[in-house]
C-alpha positions, 0 to 999 in steps of 0.5 A: 226895636225888637230883639232877635231870638240869640241872646242872654235869657231873662225869666219871665216864667215858672219852671215849666217853660221860661222866656229868653228876651234879647237885648238888639234887633238884627234889623235895627236900620235907619228908617225914613224920618217922614215915616211914623206912626204919629204922622201917616195917614191911616188908609181904609181897611180891607177886609179879608173876608171879601178875598174869594175862597179856594172852591175847593178848600179854605182851611188846612183841615178841609185841604187835607180831607180835599187832598185824600178825597182827590189821592193827592200824593203828599210829595207832589208840589201842590200838596207840599206847597199848599200845606205849608201855606196853610201851616204859616197862616195857622202858626202866625194866628198866634202872633196876631196875624189874619191871613186867608190863602190866596194861592194858585196860578193867578196869586201874582206871587203872594201866598197869603193876605191879611193883617197883623193886629199890634198891641200899640196899635188900633189899626192892623198892619195890612200884609201880603205873605210869601211862603217857602217850604224849601229844604236848602237855606233861604237866600236873598234872592227871595227877599228881592222876590218878596219885594218884586211881589208887592207890584201884584197886589189887589186892591186893599193892599197898596201903598207904602204902609203895606208889610211883607212876610217872608216865611220859610222853614230855615233860620234866615241866613246872612244874606237874607239878613241884610237884604232885609235890613236894606229893603225900601219896604217894611218886612218881615222874616218868620221861620216856621217849622212843621212839626208834622200832623198840622202843627207848626211852631214859629222859631225865629221872627225878624223885622227892619225898622220900616216896620217898627215905625209902622206899628211895631215900636217897642215890641220885642220877640222872645222865645218859650222853652215848653217840657215835653214829655218823649219816650219813657224816660225822656223829656224835651223841650220845645222852643217858640217864638212869643211877642213881648209887650211892656215886659210881658208875653203878649197874647192877641188873640186871648 
């Protein structure tokens, strides 16, 4: 089981930053007994590289250049939504995700497609991702919308072992937590904050037991506190989610 983000800290690092490891998952619910990593049959893995990229851009850097060249308003829904989708893909990469943007009018409600590599699995979990750049708090209707998006997944992302990931800029509400807990699918919640200038950080990460049964069992969530310089005489602290494995911070891309 993995941990919630609000819990008593345990210091694992030097004074420059620490990791707070929680005690219990908020999504610690019953999962179907038949769905375990020991008895499930692993499907042939789909290739993210086979997905067609946008004809105008395929990364945050190229999108920002495209937006500048076309004088796309930074306040338009197209700019805000696309920017956040690329920001989520970049932020989740630090947690083992390999994602490609699929956004467009025919995206069937799926913004990102790809996989999630976990420390105790030789096969990455396939996942679909929805990104919601909302000013208001997210409600359980968004969880139901994510579940409905499974009906439109492309070939290679179908089956009971595909995980749905919901990204938003606000912390999960009680209604969202309950909806994830009761979902029939393996679902993950990520609060991803836009820090500006193309930088994002994951502030909260939760998942239900179906995700644990698919390969996340034994993985926990910690929070890294990093001291940052501010104005003269001031110092701040940035909190960001890290994944823990066997008591250590897991760094999938290092």
